[in-house]
C-alpha positions as CSV (number, residue, x, y, z in Angstrom):
1,X,-77.0,7.2,-9.8
2,X,-74.6,5.3,-7.2
3,X,-73.0,2.0,-7.4
4,X,-75.1,0.5,-4.6
5,X,-78.4,1.4,-6.5
6,X,-77.3,0.7,-10.0
7,X,-78.7,-2.6,-11.1
8,X,-76.7,-5.0,-12.9
9,X,-77.7,-5.7,-16.8
10,X,-76.6,-4.8,-20.3
11,X,-76.4,-1.2,-21.5
12,X,-76.8,-1.3,-25.4
13,X,-75.1,1.9,-26.9
14,X,-75.8,3.3,-30.4
15,X,-72.1,4.3,-30.5
16,X,-71.6,7.7,-32.2
17,X,-68.4,8.3,-34.8
18,X,-65.7,9.5,-33.4
19,X,-65.9,8.0,-30.1
20,X,-63.5,5.2,-29.2
21,X,-65.2,2.2,-27.0
22,X,-63.3,3.2,-24.1
23,X,-64.7,6.5,-24.6
24,X,-68.1,5.2,-24.2
25,X,-67.2,3.1,-21.4
26,X,-66.1,6.1,-19.5
27,X,-69.3,8.0,-20.2
28,X,-71.5,5.2,-19.2
29,X,-69.4,4.9,-15.8
30,X,-70.3,8.5,-15.0
31,X,-73.9,7.9,-16.1
32,X,-74.1,4.7,-13.9
33,X,-72.1,6.0,-10.7
34,X,-70.0,2.8,-10.9
35,X,-66.5,1.8,-12.1
36,X,-67.7,-1.6,-13.0
37,X,-68.4,-1.2,-16.7
38,X,-67.0,-3.2,-19.7
39,X,-67.6,-3.5,-23.1
40,X,-68.2,-7.0,-25.3
41,X,-66.1,-6.2,-28.4
42,X,-64.6,-3.2,-29.5
43,X,-65.9,-1.0,-32.4
44,X,-63.3,1.2,-34.2
45,X,-64.0,5.2,-33.8
46,X,-65.0,5.5,-37.3
47,X,-67.8,3.2,-36.9
48,X,-71.4,3.5,-35.0
49,X,-73.9,1.1,-33.9
50,X,-74.5,-1.5,-31.3
51,X,-72.0,-1.4,-28.4
52,X,-73.2,-3.8,-25.6
53,X,-71.9,-2.9,-22.3
54,X,-72.2,-4.5,-19.0
55,X,-72.9,-2.9,-15.7
56,X,-71.7,-4.8,-12.2
57,X,-72.3,-8.2,-12.1
58,X,-73.4,-8.4,-15.7
59,X,-69.8,-7.6,-16.5
60,X,-69.2,-11.3,-16.1
61,X,-71.5,-11.9,-19.1
62,X,-69.2,-10.1,-21.7
63,X,-66.6,-12.5,-22.6
64,X,-69.5,-14.8,-23.6
65,X,-71.3,-12.3,-25.6
66,X,-68.2,-11.2,-27.4
67,X,-68.2,-14.7,-29.1
68,X,-71.5,-14.3,-30.7
69,X,-71.8,-13.5,-34.5
70,X,-72.5,-10.0,-35.6
71,X,-74.4,-8.1,-38.4
72,X,-73.0,-4.9,-40.1
73,X,-73.8,-2.4,-42.8
74,X,-70.8,-1.0,-44.7
75,X,-70.0,1.1,-47.7
76,X,-66.8,-0.1,-49.3
77,X,-64.7,2.4,-51.7
78,X,-63.1,0.5,-54.5
79,X,-60.1,2.1,-56.3
80,X,-58.5,3.3,-53.5
81,X,-56.3,1.5,-50.7
82,X,-55.1,3.3,-47.4
83,X,-52.7,2.0,-44.4
84,X,-55.6,1.6,-42.4
85,X,-57.9,-0.5,-44.7
86,X,-60.5,2.4,-43.7
87,X,-60.9,6.1,-44.3
88,X,-58.7,7.1,-41.3
89,X,-55.6,6.0,-42.8
90,X,-53.3,7.5,-45.4
91,X,-54.1,7.1,-49.0
92,X,-51.5,4.2,-50.4
93,X,-52.7,4.0,-54.1
94,X,-55.3,4.9,-56.4
95,X,-56.7,2.9,-59.5
96,X,-59.5,3.7,-61.9
97,X,-62.3,1.6,-60.8
98,X,-64.6,3.1,-63.3
99,X,-65.1,0.0,-65.4
100,X,-66.0,-2.5,-62.3
101,X,-69.3,-4.0,-62.6
102,X,-71.7,-5.1,-59.9
103,X,-71.5,-8.7,-61.1
104,X,-67.7,-8.4,-60.9
105,X,-68.3,-7.3,-57.3
106,X,-70.5,-10.0,-56.3
107,X,-68.4,-12.6,-58.2
108,X,-65.3,-11.3,-55.9
109,X,-67.4,-11.5,-52.7
110,X,-67.9,-15.0,-53.2
111,X,-64.3,-16.0,-52.5
112,X,-64.8,-14.3,-49.0
113,X,-67.9,-15.7,-48.0
114,X,-68.2,-18.8,-45.9
115,X,-65.3,-20.4,-43.7
116,X,-62.3,-18.3,-44.8
117,X,-58.7,-17.4,-43.7
118,X,-58.6,-13.9,-43.0
119,X,-55.3,-11.5,-42.5
120,X,-56.3,-8.9,-40.0
121,X,-55.5,-5.4,-40.5
122,X,-52.1,-4.3,-39.1
123,X,-53.8,-1.5,-37.1
124,X,-56.0,-4.2,-35.2
125,X,-56.1,-4.5,-31.6
126,X,-54.8,-7.9,-31.8
127,X,-51.9,-8.4,-29.5
128,X,-48.3,-8.9,-30.7
129,X,-45.9,-10.1,-27.9
130,X,-48.1,-8.2,-25.3
131,X,-48.6,-4.8,-27.6
132,X,-51.5,-3.9,-29.4
133,X,-50.8,-4.1,-33.4
134,X,-51.9,-0.7,-34.0
135,X,-49.7,0.8,-31.1
136,X,-46.6,-0.8,-33.0
137,X,-47.8,0.6,-36.4
138,X,-47.9,4.0,-35.0
139,X,-44.6,3.6,-33.5
140,X,-43.1,2.7,-37.0
141,X,-42.8,-1.0,-36.7
142,X,-43.9,-3.3,-39.3
143,X,-46.5,-5.7,-38.3
144,X,-47.5,-8.7,-40.3
145,X,-50.2,-10.7,-38.7
146,X,-51.0,-14.3,-39.6
147,X,-54.1,-15.4,-41.1
148,X,-56.9,-16.7,-39.0
149,X,-60.1,-18.7,-39.6
150,X,-63.2,-16.8,-39.5
151,X,-66.6,-17.3,-40.9
152,X,-68.6,-14.9,-43.2
153,X,-71.9,-16.2,-43.4
154,X,-73.4,-13.2,-45.5
155,X,-71.4,-10.7,-47.5
156,X,-73.8,-9.2,-50.0
157,X,-73.2,-6.1,-52.3
158,X,-75.5,-3.8,-54.0
159,X,-75.9,0.0,-55.2
160,X,-72.7,0.3,-57.0
161,X,-71.9,3.8,-57.9
162,X,-69.2,6.3,-58.9
163,X,-67.5,8.2,-56.3
164,X,-64.3,10.9,-56.7
165,X,-61.6,10.5,-59.1
166,X,-62.6,7.0,-60.7
167,X,-63.5,5.4,-57.3
168,X,-66.7,3.3,-57.0
169,X,-68.5,3.0,-53.6
170,X,-70.7,-0.1,-52.9
171,X,-73.0,-0.9,-50.1
172,X,-72.3,-4.2,-48.3
173,X,-74.2,-6.1,-45.4
174,X,-72.2,-8.5,-43.6
175,X,-72.6,-11.2,-41.0
176,X,-69.8,-12.8,-39.4
177,X,-68.3,-14.5,-36.6
178,X,-66.5,-12.8,-33.7
179,X,-62.9,-11.8,-34.7
180,X,-63.7,-10.9,-38.5
181,X,-62.5,-7.6,-39.5
182,X,-65.0,-5.9,-41.9
183,X,-61.9,-3.5,-42.8
184,X,-60.2,-6.8,-44.1
185,X,-63.4,-7.8,-46.2
186,X,-63.2,-4.4,-48.2
187,X,-59.2,-4.4,-48.4
188,X,-59.4,-8.1,-49.9
189,X,-62.5,-7.4,-52.0
190,X,-60.5,-4.5,-53.7
191,X,-57.6,-6.5,-53.8
192,X,-59.3,-9.2,-55.9
193,X,-60.6,-6.9,-58.1
194,X,-57.3,-5.5,-58.8
195,X,-58.3,-2.1,-57.7
196,X,-57.6,-2.0,-54.1
197,X,-60.0,-0.9,-51.5
198,X,-61.1,0.3,-48.1
199,X,-63.7,1.2,-45.7
200,X,-65.6,4.2,-45.4
201,X,-68.6,3.6,-43.0
202,X,-69.4,0.8,-40.9
203,X,-72.7,0.1,-38.7
204,X,-73.0,-2.6,-36.3
205,X,-76.7,-3.8,-36.3
206,X,-76.5,-6.9,-34.3
207,X,-74.5,-8.5,-31.5
208,X,-76.0,-12.1,-31.1
209,X,-79.7,-11.3,-30.0
210,X,-79.2,-7.6,-29.4
211,X,-79.9,-5.3,-32.1
212,X,-80.2,-1.6,-33.0
213,X,-83.8,-1.5,-31.7
214,X,-82.5,-2.0,-28.2
215,X,-79.6,0.3,-28.6
216,X,-79.9,4.3,-27.4
217,X,-77.5,6.8,-27.9
218,X,-75.6,8.7,-25.3
219,X,-77.9,11.8,-25.1
220,X,-80.8,9.3,-24.3
221,X,-79.2,7.5,-21.6
222,X,-78.2,10.9,-20.1
223,X,-81.8,11.7,-20.0
224,X,-83.2,8.1,-18.8
225,X,-80.3,5.6,-18.0
226,X,-82.2,2.2,-19.2
227,X,-80.4,-1.2,-18.1
228,X,-81.6,-4.1,-19.4
229,X,-81.8,-6.3,-16.1
230,X,-79.9,-9.6,-15.9
231,X,-82.6,-11.8,-16.4
232,X,-83.8,-9.8,-19.7
233,X,-80.5,-9.7,-20.9
234,X,-79.8,-13.1,-20.6
235,X,-82.8,-13.9,-22.3
236,X,-82.0,-11.6,-25.1
237,X,-78.5,-12.7,-25.7
238,X,-78.2,-16.5,-25.3
239,X,-80.6,-19.6,-25.9
240,X,-82.6,-20.4,-22.8
241,X,-83.8,-23.4,-20.7
242,X,-86.2,-23.1,-17.9
243,X,-85.7,-25.6,-15.2
244,X,-87.8,-27.2,-12.6
245,X,-87.3,-26.4,-9.1
246,X,-85.1,-29.5,-8.2
247,X,-82.5,-28.7,-11.6
248,X,-82.5,-25.2,-10.5
249,X,-81.5,-26.2,-6.9
250,X,-78.4,-28.1,-8.3
251,X,-77.6,-24.8,-10.3
252,X,-77.6,-22.9,-7.5
253,X,-74.7,-25.0,-6.0
254,X,-72.7,-24.8,-9.3
255,X,-73.5,-28.6,-9.9
256,X,-73.3,-30.5,-13.0
257,X,-76.8,-31.2,-14.5
258,X,-76.4,-35.0,-15.3
259,X,-78.1,-36.7,-18.0
260,X,-79.7,-33.3,-19.3
261,X,-79.6,-31.8,-22.7
262,X,-79.3,-28.1,-23.4
263,X,-80.4,-28.4,-27.0
264,X,-78.0,-25.7,-28.4
265,X,-74.4,-25.2,-28.2
266,X,-72.1,-22.4,-26.5
267,X,-73.3,-21.1,-23.3
268,X,-77.1,-21.4,-22.8
269,X,-78.9,-19.1,-19.9
270,X,-80.7,-21.5,-17.7
271,X,-83.6,-19.9,-15.4
272,X,-85.6,-20.9,-12.3
273,X,-89.4,-21.7,-12.6
274,X,-90.0,-18.1,-11.8
275,X,-88.0,-16.6,-14.7
276,X,-84.7,-15.8,-12.5
277,X,-81.7,-16.1,-14.7
278,X,-79.3,-18.7,-12.7
279,X,-76.3,-19.6,-14.9
280,X,-74.5,-20.2,-18.0
281,X,-74.3,-23.8,-18.8
282,X,-72.4,-25.6,-21.7
283,X,-73.4,-29.4,-22.9
284,X,-70.4,-31.6,-22.1
285,X,-71.2,-35.0,-23.5
286,X,-74.3,-36.3,-21.6
287,X,-74.2,-33.5,-18.8
288,X,-74.5,-30.0,-18.7
289,X,-71.9,-28.2,-16.7
290,X,-71.7,-24.9,-15.3
291,X,-69.8,-21.6,-17.1
292,X,-70.7,-19.0,-14.9
293,X,-73.1,-18.9,-12.1
294,X,-75.1,-15.8,-11.2
295,X,-77.4,-16.9,-8.6
296,X,-76.3,-18.7,-5.3
């Protein structure tokens, strides 16, 4: 498949454990026959699940997709803290957590739900003076990241069960804003209970309107390289508005839509009468203004 014939659109991968997001991008570049592939939001190597990639012109959607909220399923181990807040790090401390109850765990989670200030993991991809935090940590530097506002709209916990050496495992379901670290939720939950905690499993099940139902493994893509075309991808990923031909003509020239209400916050996909995806627009007071125009 060559870059001239590969359609622009989204490729939704069910990322395997042990692969970096960059590894997946490299594999999809080879399958698509084009270098123009990027992803909308990194998944750690340990994590699995929804990784949204853009091919060719759809790479312009990725920055807007990365801001969508996300769903995760996770396993948190209470009683053990690690250097990375997940199972890939070195054990820092072990505490007997066998006396912790599910009711206590659920109560502690309440303080980590809603609009909170979260300190990211020191091995996150956040840049510190132009260098990734995880790279500084690996180089032996001490990294202290400031807390930043995030929204955790759901943090439900169930199935508390014993693990090895007095640790306890609990299953979590998380819905959160972009920029939230589930590893940090595991760390902070353990700290609130006084026993420490880290993440042992993470699976992303949704990014905005894209779910695991849309995802394919790399093996499946190697057999049948499925691209969600721009029109369908925009419908699945953003609120949408269908325009009449007069308004569609304005959009094709990248003009504001005067005295026009989109009816949703953030980027909204606007479509021609025939269903063609034209652009992303945002509400600015009484007018809708272009964010990115795809059809001219």
